[in-house]
Biopython code that builds the backbone (N, CA, C, O; Angstrom):
import numpy as np
from Bio.PDB.StructureBuilder import StructureBuilder

atoms = [
    (1, "MET", "N", (0.851, -1.123, 0.108)),
    (1, "MET", "CA", (0.122, 0.035, 0.048)),
    (1, "MET", "C", (0.903, 1.299, -0.017)),
    (1, "MET", "O", (1.787, 1.512, 0.813)),
    (2, "LYS", "N", (0.658, 2.048, -0.850)),
    (2, "LYS", "CA", (1.657, 3.285, -1.045)),
    (2, "LYS", "C", (0.814, 4.408, 0.072)),
    (2, "LYS", "O", (-0.393, 4.648, 0.053)),
    (3, "ARG", "N", (1.831, 4.985, 1.008)),
    (3, "ARG", "CA", (1.362, 5.864, 1.734)),
    (3, "ARG", "C", (1.975, 7.238, 1.495)),
    (3, "ARG", "O", (1.428, 8.260, 1.907)),
    (4, "THR", "N", (3.158, 7.241, 0.799)),
    (4, "THR", "CA", (3.505, 8.454, 0.498)),
    (4, "THR", "C", (2.831, 9.366, -0.535)),
    (4, "THR", "O", (2.535, 8.877, -1.625)),
    (5, "LYS", "N", (2.550, 10.733, -0.259)),
    (5, "LYS", "CA", (2.010, 11.628, -0.993)),
    (5, "LYS", "C", (3.052, 12.533, -1.567)),
    (5, "LYS", "O", (4.072, 12.808, -0.935)),
    (6, "ILE", "N", (2.798, 13.006, -2.784)),
    (6, "ILE", "CA", (3.464, 14.042, -3.495)),
    (6, "ILE", "C", (2.630, 15.456, -3.273)),
    (6, "ILE", "O", (1.432, 15.630, -3.498)),
    (7, "ILE", "N", (3.557, 16.391, -2.786)),
    (7, "ILE", "CA", (2.884, 17.682, -2.738)),
    (7, "ILE", "C", (3.417, 18.701, -3.479)),
    (7, "ILE", "O", (4.551, 19.060, -3.161)),
    (8, "ALA", "N", (2.734, 19.396, -4.625)),
    (8, "ALA", "CA", (3.287, 20.349, -5.585)),
    (8, "ALA", "C", (2.728, 21.716, -5.148)),
    (8, "ALA", "O", (1.522, 21.908, -4.992)),
    (9, "THR", "N", (3.737, 22.717, -4.947)),
    (9, "THR", "CA", (3.293, 24.089, -4.873)),
    (9, "THR", "C", (2.970, 24.622, -6.244)),
    (9, "THR", "O", (3.675, 24.486, -7.244)),
    (10, "ILE", "N", (1.824, 25.241, -6.162)),
    (10, "ILE", "CA", (1.549, 25.831, -7.594)),
    (10, "ILE", "C", (1.627, 27.379, -7.601)),
    (10, "ILE", "O", (1.194, 28.030, -6.651)),
    (11, "GLY", "N", (2.104, 27.868, -8.526)),
    (11, "GLY", "CA", (2.288, 29.531, -8.543)),
    (11, "GLY", "C", (2.257, 29.940, -10.045)),
    (11, "GLY", "O", (1.829, 29.163, -10.899)),
    (12, "PRO", "N", (2.654, 30.993, -10.295)),
    (12, "PRO", "CA", (2.545, 31.617, -11.764)),
    (12, "PRO", "C", (3.172, 30.737, -12.720)),
    (12, "PRO", "O", (2.576, 30.472, -13.764)),
    (13, "ALA", "N", (4.433, 30.208, -12.449)),
    (13, "ALA", "CA", (5.181, 29.506, -13.176)),
    (13, "ALA", "C", (4.529, 28.073, -13.667)),
    (13, "ALA", "O", (4.834, 27.542, -14.735)),
    (14, "SER", "N", (3.688, 27.590, -12.830)),
    (14, "SER", "CA", (3.042, 26.241, -13.069)),
    (14, "SER", "C", (1.553, 26.230, -13.104)),
    (14, "SER", "O", (0.955, 25.166, -12.949)),
    (15, "GLU", "N", (0.905, 27.375, -13.304)),
    (15, "GLU", "CA", (-0.452, 27.474, -13.372)),
    (15, "GLU", "C", (-1.246, 27.089, -14.624)),
    (15, "GLU", "O", (-2.466, 26.926, -14.599)),
    (16, "GLY", "N", (-0.444, 26.943, -15.790)),
    (16, "GLY", "CA", (-0.942, 26.655, -17.046)),
    (16, "GLY", "C", (-1.619, 25.173, -17.101)),
    (16, "GLY", "O", (-1.312, 24.301, -16.288)),
    (17, "ARG", "N", (-2.444, 25.003, -18.002)),
    (17, "ARG", "CA", (-3.014, 23.611, -18.114)),
    (17, "ARG", "C", (-1.924, 22.569, -18.507)),
    (17, "ARG", "O", (-1.993, 21.459, -17.978)),
    (18, "LYS", "N", (-0.967, 22.825, -19.356)),
    (18, "LYS", "CA", (-0.047, 21.885, -19.837)),
    (18, "LYS", "C", (0.926, 21.560, -18.560)),
    (18, "LYS", "O", (1.302, 20.395, -18.430)),
    (19, "VAL", "N", (1.249, 22.316, -17.833)),
    (19, "VAL", "CA", (2.038, 22.250, -16.713)),
    (19, "VAL", "C", (1.489, 21.543, -15.723)),
    (19, "VAL", "O", (2.087, 20.621, -15.168)),
    (20, "LEU", "N", (0.199, 21.953, -15.395)),
    (20, "LEU", "CA", (-0.763, 21.275, -14.205)),
    (20, "LEU", "C", (-0.850, 19.869, -14.674)),
    (20, "LEU", "O", (-0.525, 19.013, -13.852)),
    (21, "THR", "N", (-1.262, 19.451, -15.945)),
    (21, "THR", "CA", (-1.342, 18.301, -16.376)),
    (21, "THR", "C", (-0.081, 17.295, -16.183)),
    (21, "THR", "O", (-0.206, 16.150, -15.748)),
    (22, "LYS", "N", (1.022, 17.822, -16.526)),
    (22, "LYS", "CA", (2.200, 17.024, -16.488)),
    (22, "LYS", "C", (2.678, 16.784, -15.070)),
    (22, "LYS", "O", (3.260, 15.748, -14.750)),
    (23, "ILE", "N", (2.387, 17.869, -14.152)),
    (23, "ILE", "CA", (2.654, 17.619, -12.866)),
    (23, "ILE", "C", (1.779, 16.715, -12.166)),
    (23, "ILE", "O", (2.261, 16.185, -11.164)),
    (24, "ILE", "N", (0.543, 16.413, -12.494)),
    (24, "ILE", "CA", (-0.454, 15.493, -12.096)),
    (24, "ILE", "C", (-0.012, 14.238, -12.592)),
    (24, "ILE", "O", (0.115, 13.315, -11.788)),
    (25, "GLU", "N", (0.253, 14.056, -13.852)),
    (25, "GLU", "CA", (0.564, 12.896, -14.479)),
    (25, "GLU", "C", (1.981, 12.094, -13.862)),
    (25, "GLU", "O", (2.233, 10.892, -13.944)),
    (26, "ASP", "N", (2.739, 13.089, -13.274)),
    (26, "ASP", "CA", (4.112, 12.730, -12.590)),
    (26, "ASP", "C", (3.870, 12.421, -11.338)),
    (26, "ASP", "O", (4.877, 12.170, -10.675)),
    (27, "GLY", "N", (2.638, 12.343, -10.682)),
    (27, "GLY", "CA", (2.219, 11.663, -9.344)),
    (27, "GLY", "C", (1.818, 12.588, -8.337)),
    (27, "GLY", "O", (1.712, 12.154, -7.190)),
    (28, "THR", "N", (1.587, 13.734, -8.557)),
    (28, "THR", "CA", (1.180, 14.579, -7.475)),
    (28, "THR", "C", (-0.316, 14.118, -7.080)),
    (28, "THR", "O", (-1.259, 13.740, -7.775)),
    (29, "ASN", "N", (-0.168, 14.289, -5.755)),
    (29, "ASN", "CA", (-1.359, 13.910, -4.951)),
    (29, "ASN", "C", (-2.137, 15.140, -4.522)),
    (29, "ASN", "O", (-3.359, 15.142, -4.676)),
    (30, "VAL", "N", (-1.463, 16.276, -3.949)),
    (30, "VAL", "CA", (-1.947, 17.393, -3.325)),
    (30, "VAL", "C", (-1.324, 18.598, -3.946)),
    (30, "VAL", "O", (-0.098, 18.686, -4.014)),
    (31, "ALA", "N", (-2.105, 19.521, -4.398)),
    (31, "ALA", "CA", (-1.717, 20.880, -5.025)),
    (31, "ALA", "C", (-1.810, 21.714, -3.775)),
    (31, "ALA", "O", (-2.838, 21.784, -3.102)),
    (32, "ARG", "N", (-0.566, 22.409, -3.466)),
    (32, "ARG", "CA", (-0.487, 23.660, -2.655)),
    (32, "ARG", "C", (-0.540, 24.782, -3.169)),
    (32, "ARG", "O", (0.169, 25.052, -4.138)),
    (33, "LEU", "N", (-1.501, 25.785, -2.560)),
    (33, "LEU", "CA", (-1.422, 26.998, -3.190)),
    (33, "LEU", "C", (-1.323, 28.044, -1.834)),
    (33, "LEU", "O", (-1.911, 27.873, -0.766)),
    (34, "ASN", "N", (-0.362, 29.237, -2.206)),
    (34, "ASN", "CA", (-0.065, 30.093, -1.143)),
    (34, "ASN", "C", (-0.930, 31.229, -1.085)),
    (34, "ASN", "O", (-0.736, 32.136, -1.896)),
    (35, "PHE", "N", (-1.696, 31.304, -0.393)),
    (35, "PHE", "CA", (-2.856, 32.089, -0.324)),
    (35, "PHE", "C", (-2.294, 33.665, 0.274)),
    (35, "PHE", "O", (-3.003, 34.661, 0.415)),
    (36, "SER", "N", (-1.021, 33.566, 0.529)),
    (36, "SER", "CA", (-0.568, 35.014, 0.843)),
    (36, "SER", "C", (-0.165, 35.798, -0.347)),
    (36, "SER", "O", (0.167, 36.976, -0.213)),
    (37, "HIS", "N", (-0.172, 35.237, -1.459)),
    (37, "HIS", "CA", (0.247, 35.959, -2.788)),
    (37, "HIS", "C", (-0.895, 35.646, -3.741)),
    (37, "HIS", "O", (-1.503, 34.576, -3.761)),
    (38, "SER", "N", (-1.114, 36.652, -4.501)),
    (38, "SER", "CA", (-2.145, 36.806, -5.796)),
    (38, "SER", "C", (-3.385, 36.907, -5.046)),
    (38, "SER", "O", (-3.360, 37.001, -3.819)),
    (39, "ASP", "N", (-4.511, 36.894, -5.735)),
    (39, "ASP", "CA", (-5.917, 37.199, -5.136)),
    (39, "ASP", "C", (-6.751, 35.973, -5.392)),
    (39, "ASP", "O", (-6.344, 35.033, -6.076)),
    (40, "PHE", "N", (-7.930, 36.018, -4.819)),
    (40, "PHE", "CA", (-8.895, 34.797, -4.726)),
    (40, "PHE", "C", (-9.295, 34.490, -6.023)),
    (40, "PHE", "O", (-9.517, 33.311, -6.301)),
    (41, "ALA", "N", (-9.442, 35.487, -6.983)),
    (41, "ALA", "CA", (-9.872, 35.014, -8.414)),
    (41, "ALA", "C", (-9.104, 34.209, -9.093)),
    (41, "ALA", "O", (-9.553, 33.382, -9.887)),
    (42, "TRP", "N", (-7.622, 34.408, -8.795)),
    (42, "TRP", "CA", (-6.455, 33.653, -9.589)),
    (42, "TRP", "C", (-6.555, 32.156, -8.815)),
    (42, "TRP", "O", (-6.542, 31.128, -9.492)),
    (43, "HIS", "N", (-6.644, 32.118, -7.527)),
    (43, "HIS", "CA", (-6.615, 30.996, -6.709)),
    (43, "HIS", "C", (-8.020, 30.142, -7.232)),
    (43, "HIS", "O", (-7.989, 28.912, -7.253)),
    (44, "GLY", "N", (-9.092, 30.799, -7.595)),
    (44, "GLY", "CA", (-10.336, 30.138, -7.915)),
    (44, "GLY", "C", (-10.136, 29.285, -9.237)),
    (44, "GLY", "O", (-10.577, 28.147, -9.399)),
    (45, "ARG", "N", (-9.411, 30.006, -10.142)),
    (45, "ARG", "CA", (-9.305, 29.714, -11.409)),
    (45, "ARG", "C", (-8.255, 28.422, -11.325)),
    (45, "ARG", "O", (-8.554, 27.382, -11.912)),
    (46, "VAL", "N", (-7.130, 28.518, -10.643)),
    (46, "VAL", "CA", (-6.392, 27.370, -10.691)),
    (46, "VAL", "C", (-6.991, 26.189, -10.114)),
    (46, "VAL", "O", (-6.872, 25.088, -10.652)),
    (47, "ILE", "N", (-7.706, 26.394, -8.914)),
    (47, "ILE", "CA", (-8.550, 25.261, -8.313)),
    (47, "ILE", "C", (-9.395, 24.593, -9.247)),
    (47, "ILE", "O", (-9.420, 23.366, -9.349)),
    (48, "ARG", "N", (-10.081, 25.362, -9.923)),
    (48, "ARG", "CA", (-11.163, 24.723, -11.011)),
    (48, "ARG", "C", (-10.284, 24.020, -12.135)),
    (48, "ARG", "O", (-10.669, 22.946, -12.598)),
    (49, "GLU", "N", (-9.276, 24.529, -12.514)),
    (49, "GLU", "CA", (-8.598, 23.934, -13.426)),
    (49, "GLU", "C", (-7.710, 22.617, -12.911)),
    (49, "GLU", "O", (-7.452, 21.707, -13.699)),
    (50, "ILE", "N", (-7.312, 22.596, -11.664)),
    (50, "ILE", "CA", (-6.825, 21.308, -11.032)),
    (50, "ILE", "C", (-7.797, 20.369, -10.811)),
    (50, "ILE", "O", (-7.495, 19.178, -10.880)),
    (51, "ARG", "N", (-9.180, 20.792, -10.497)),
    (51, "ARG", "CA", (-10.165, 19.686, -10.535)),
    (51, "ARG", "C", (-10.571, 19.198, -11.767)),
    (51, "ARG", "O", (-10.933, 18.023, -11.830)),
    (52, "LYS", "N", (-10.574, 19.973, -12.866)),
    (52, "LYS", "CA", (-11.076, 19.641, -14.136)),
    (52, "LYS", "C", (-10.030, 18.489, -14.767)),
    (52, "LYS", "O", (-10.376, 17.524, -15.448)),
    (53, "ILE", "N", (-8.871, 18.785, -14.427)),
    (53, "ILE", "CA", (-7.848, 17.902, -14.761)),
    (53, "ILE", "C", (-7.786, 16.478, -14.019)),
    (53, "ILE", "O", (-7.629, 15.435, -14.654)),
    (54, "GLY", "N", (-7.917, 16.520, -12.672)),
    (54, "GLY", "CA", (-8.114, 15.502, -11.975)),
    (54, "GLY", "C", (-9.322, 14.627, -12.226)),
    (54, "GLY", "O", (-9.203, 13.407, -12.110)),
    (55, "LYS", "N", (-10.350, 15.115, -12.526)),
    (55, "LYS", "CA", (-11.684, 14.527, -13.032)),
    (55, "LYS", "C", (-11.386, 13.794, -14.151)),
    (55, "LYS", "O", (-11.738, 12.621, -14.279)),
    (56, "LYS", "N", (-10.693, 14.471, -15.057)),
    (56, "LYS", "CA", (-10.392, 13.876, -16.602)),
    (56, "LYS", "C", (-9.538, 12.653, -16.499)),
    (56, "LYS", "O", (-9.700, 11.709, -17.272)),
    (57, "MET", "N", (-8.514, 12.655, -15.436)),
    (57, "MET", "CA", (-7.519, 11.769, -15.133)),
    (57, "MET", "C", (-8.186, 10.581, -14.222)),
    (57, "MET", "O", (-7.641, 9.485, -14.086)),
    (58, "LYS", "N", (-9.169, 10.860, -13.744)),
    (58, "LYS", "CA", (-10.099, 9.926, -12.909)),
    (58, "LYS", "C", (-9.014, 9.764, -11.337)),
    (58, "LYS", "O", (-8.928, 8.711, -10.705)),
    (59, "ARG", "N", (-8.354, 10.934, -11.001)),
    (59, "ARG", "CA", (-7.587, 10.995, -9.802)),
    (59, "ARG", "C", (-8.093, 11.971, -9.087)),
    (59, "ARG", "O", (-8.302, 13.069, -9.603)),
    (60, "PRO", "N", (-8.374, 11.710, -7.742)),
    (60, "PRO", "CA", (-8.747, 12.768, -6.692)),
    (60, "PRO", "C", (-7.374, 13.554, -6.409)),
    (60, "PRO", "O", (-6.412, 12.872, -6.056)),
    (61, "ILE", "N", (-7.223, 14.906, -6.537)),
    (61, "ILE", "CA", (-6.243, 15.730, -6.149)),
    (61, "ILE", "C", (-6.738, 16.728, -5.065)),
    (61, "ILE", "O", (-7.659, 17.532, -5.210)),
    (62, "GLY", "N", (-5.960, 16.540, -3.932)),
    (62, "GLY", "CA", (-6.363, 17.349, -2.826)),
    (62, "GLY", "C", (-5.789, 18.844, -3.057)),
    (62, "GLY", "O", (-4.886, 19.001, -3.878)),
    (63, "ILE", "N", (-6.247, 19.807, -2.424)),
    (63, "ILE", "CA", (-6.002, 21.195, -2.493)),
    (63, "ILE", "C", (-5.701, 21.475, -1.080)),
    (63, "ILE", "O", (-6.406, 21.092, -0.146)),
    (64, "MET", "N", (-4.320, 22.353, -0.939)),
    (64, "MET", "CA", (-3.949, 22.460, 0.408)),
    (64, "MET", "C", (-3.436, 23.855, 0.345)),
    (64, "MET", "O", (-2.985, 24.393, 1.355)),
]
sb = StructureBuilder()
sb.init_structure("model")
sb.init_model(0)
sb.init_chain("A")
sb.init_seg("    ")
for serial, (resi, resn, name, xyz) in enumerate(atoms, 1):
    if name == "N":
        sb.init_residue(resn, " ", resi, " ")
    sb.init_atom(name, np.array(xyz, "f"), 0.0, 1.0, " ", f" {name:<3s}", serial, name[0])
structure = sb.get_structure()
C-alpha cells in the first residue's frame, strides 16, 4: 500500500493547463496554493483547473 503523497506548490510558473497536467501525470497527490500571494480570483481559476484535470484523469487531487 502506497502511503507517501507528493505535494506540489502551484504558482505563476506552474498555473498553465499543460504544466498542471504534467505535474499530475508525474504523481502529484496534493496541490498547495500559497494564499499570501495573488488574489482569490486567481486561486479560484487554478483550483477549478486542477479539479477539471483530476476529473479527466480519474484521480482525486487534494488542495492545500
